[in-house]
KEZA-718137 format. One record per atom (N, C-alpha, C): z, y, x. Coordinates in pm, whole numbers, padded with zeros to 5 digits, always signed. Atoms other than C-alpha are relative to their C-alpha. Layout:
N
ZYX;...
This chain:
84
-00108+00039+00068;-07883-05255-03066;-00059-00059-00123;+00035+00064+00090;-07921-05476-03363;-00041+00073-00136;+00000-00070+00118;-08026-05392-03720;+00143+00003-00067;-00123+00004+00044;-07743-05253-03921;+00092-00110-00096;-00045+00110+00100;-07688-05564-04142;+00002-00110+00065;+00005+00114-00052;-07706-05830-03903;+00116-00032+00067;-00136+00023-00072;-07366-05976-03849;-00034-00088+00122;-00025+00089-00120;-07244-06101-03520;+00048-00115-00027;-00079+00130+00011;-07131-06472-03483;+00129+00049+00065;-00107-00015-00040;-06776-06518-03420;+00029+00003+00153;-00010-00009-00117;-06822-06576-03064;-00023+00144+00088;+00028-00115-00040;-06969-06257-03019;+00124+00098-00019;-00127-00087+00037;-06670-06078-03171;+00155-00028+00090;-00091+00025-00066;-06431-06271-02944;-00044+00053+00152;+00061-00071-00126;-06660-06149-02641;+00040+00146+00020;-00014-00128+00021;-06625-05810-02757;+00160+00039+00029;-00172+00002-00027;-06218-05824-02777;+00024-00017+00141;-00029+00037-00143;-06217-05987-02436;-00033+00103+00059;+00067-00105-00061;-06397-05669-02321;+00068+00167-00036;-00043-00140+00080;-06242-05381-02551;+00128-00045-00069;-00133-00021+00057;-05878-05354-02620;+00027+00081-00122;-00036-00101+00085;-05741-05189-02933;+00058+00114+00081;-00042-00109-00058;-05681-04838-02845;-00096+00042+00121;+00123-00048-00112;-05994-04848-02597;-00090+00091-00059;+00091-00060+00053;-06250-04607-02631;-00161-00047+00056;+00135+00036-00049;-06636-04675-02624;-00092+00077-00081;+00095-00073+00042;-06955-04543-02704;-00092-00107-00110;+00085+00104+00102;-07144-04668-03042;-00114+00094-00057;+00078-00088+00023;-07417-04536-03247;+00032-00019-00165;-00013-00020+00135;-07392-04420-03619;-00112-00103-00091;+00086+00111+00084;-07537-04732-03850;-00025+00070-00159;+00030-00064+00126;-07493-04571-04168;+00121+00066-00069;-00116-00062+00048;-07264-04330-04363;-00024-00023-00146;-00024-00002+00112;-07101-04369-04682;+00111+00067-00063;-00092-00107+00067;-06873-04182-04907;+00138-00003+00048;-00122-00010-00043;-06555-04341-04748;-00008-00022+00155;-00003+00008-00152;-06675-04368-04389;-00130+00007+00064;+00143+00005-00091;-06960-04401-04119;+00024-00156+00058;+00046+00123-00076;-07059-04745-03985;-00018+00016+00124;+00054-00015-00178;-07076-04755-03604;-00015-00117+00061;-00015+00114-00052;-07206-05015-03421;+00014+00017+00138;-00057-00049-00118;-07054-05057-03094;-00051-00107+00082;+00091+00133-00102;-07237-05383-02964;-00101-00065-00105;+00111+00063+00077;-07529-05580-03087;+00067-00108-00143;-00067+00064+00146;-07425-05673-03469;+00144+00029+00000;-00162-00017+00026;-07057-05558-03428;+00024+00162-00035;-00009-00134+00062;-06992-05240-03665;+00158-00007-00007;-00102-00047+00040;-06676-05069-03704;+00007+00119-00094;-00010-00085+00099;-06551-04832-03971;+00068+00139+00052;-00080-00147-00008;-06477-04463-03913;+00019+00065-00117;-00038-00070+00135;-06299-04357-04213;-00004+00177+00001;+00007-00151+00018;-06411-04004-04369;+00091+00091+00023;-00102-00088-00017;-06072-03881-04345;+00005+00045+00162;+00003-00027-00142;-06101-03893-03957;-00111+00108+00041;+00110-00063-00026;-06422-03698-03942;+00034+00157+00022;-00020-00128-00009;-06415-03336-03835;-00123+00065-00058;+00127+00004+00080;-06797-03327-03921;-00036-00126-00037;+00066+00107+00042;-07015-03556-04103;-00082-00049+00101;+00112+00057-00103;-07199-03795-03856;-00137-00031-00062;+00148+00050+00036;-07562-03857-03883;-00022-00127+00052;+00037+00139-00016;-07724-04176-03877;-00086-00009+00105;+00051-00014-00110;-07835-04265-03557;+00049+00062+00131;-00042-00085-00069;-07646-04028-03384;+00118-00086+00114;-00082+00043-00070;-07447-04152-03074;+00144+00068+00011;-00169-00038+00039;-07048-04120-03108;+00095-00058+00074;-00117+00056-00055;-06745-04195-02908;+00116-00028-00081;-00107+00020+00108;-06487-04344-03081;+00109-00139+00083;-00098+00138-00069;-06181-04587-03004;+00031-00106-00113;-00033+00103+00104;-06089-04925-03146;+00138+00033-00055;-00123-00027+00087;-05810-04888-03409;+00073-00127+00005;-00061+00162+00022;-05722-05240-03555;-00154-00064-00030;+00109+00099+00037;-05961-05542-03552;+00054-00123-00062;-00015+00130+00054;-05941-05843-03782;-00108-00101+00022;+00105+00101-00036;-06150-06100-03624;-00038-00093-00090;+00020+00110+00096;-06103-06343-03907;-00084+00054-00087;+00071-00070+00070;-06271-06103-04121;-00102+00068+00050;+00099-00077-00069;-06500-05958-03860;+00017+00146-00055;-00002-00142+00033;-06374-05602-03948;+00062+00072+00108;-00055-00100-00091;-06284-05319-03725;+00006+00142-00047;-00054-00116+00057;-06108-04977-03812;-00029+00069+00157;+00020-00082-00130;-06236-04690-03549;+00081+00140-00046;-00048-00172+00033;-06084-04341-03482;-00094+00057+00132;+00086-00106-00068;-06260-04045-03313;+00071-00032+00125;-00065+00000-00147;-06233-04060-02924;+00044+00151+00054;
């Protein structure tokens, strides 16, 4: 997977959404942890936010994690995630 701050082009987001619907589960890797959540890379350059209120335990950077796609805002290239 790519570096944590390498943004994916819009075409990559469109391809991602063609393969993964909202509500679908997928595997990702924790790219960073901030006070309000964890950024999880679910595809090269595509990150979603798993809010800290959804954690049962604090995820570790680099950990593989299973998540569900909650909401995607493709125009802003943002995605919220839930635990799977």
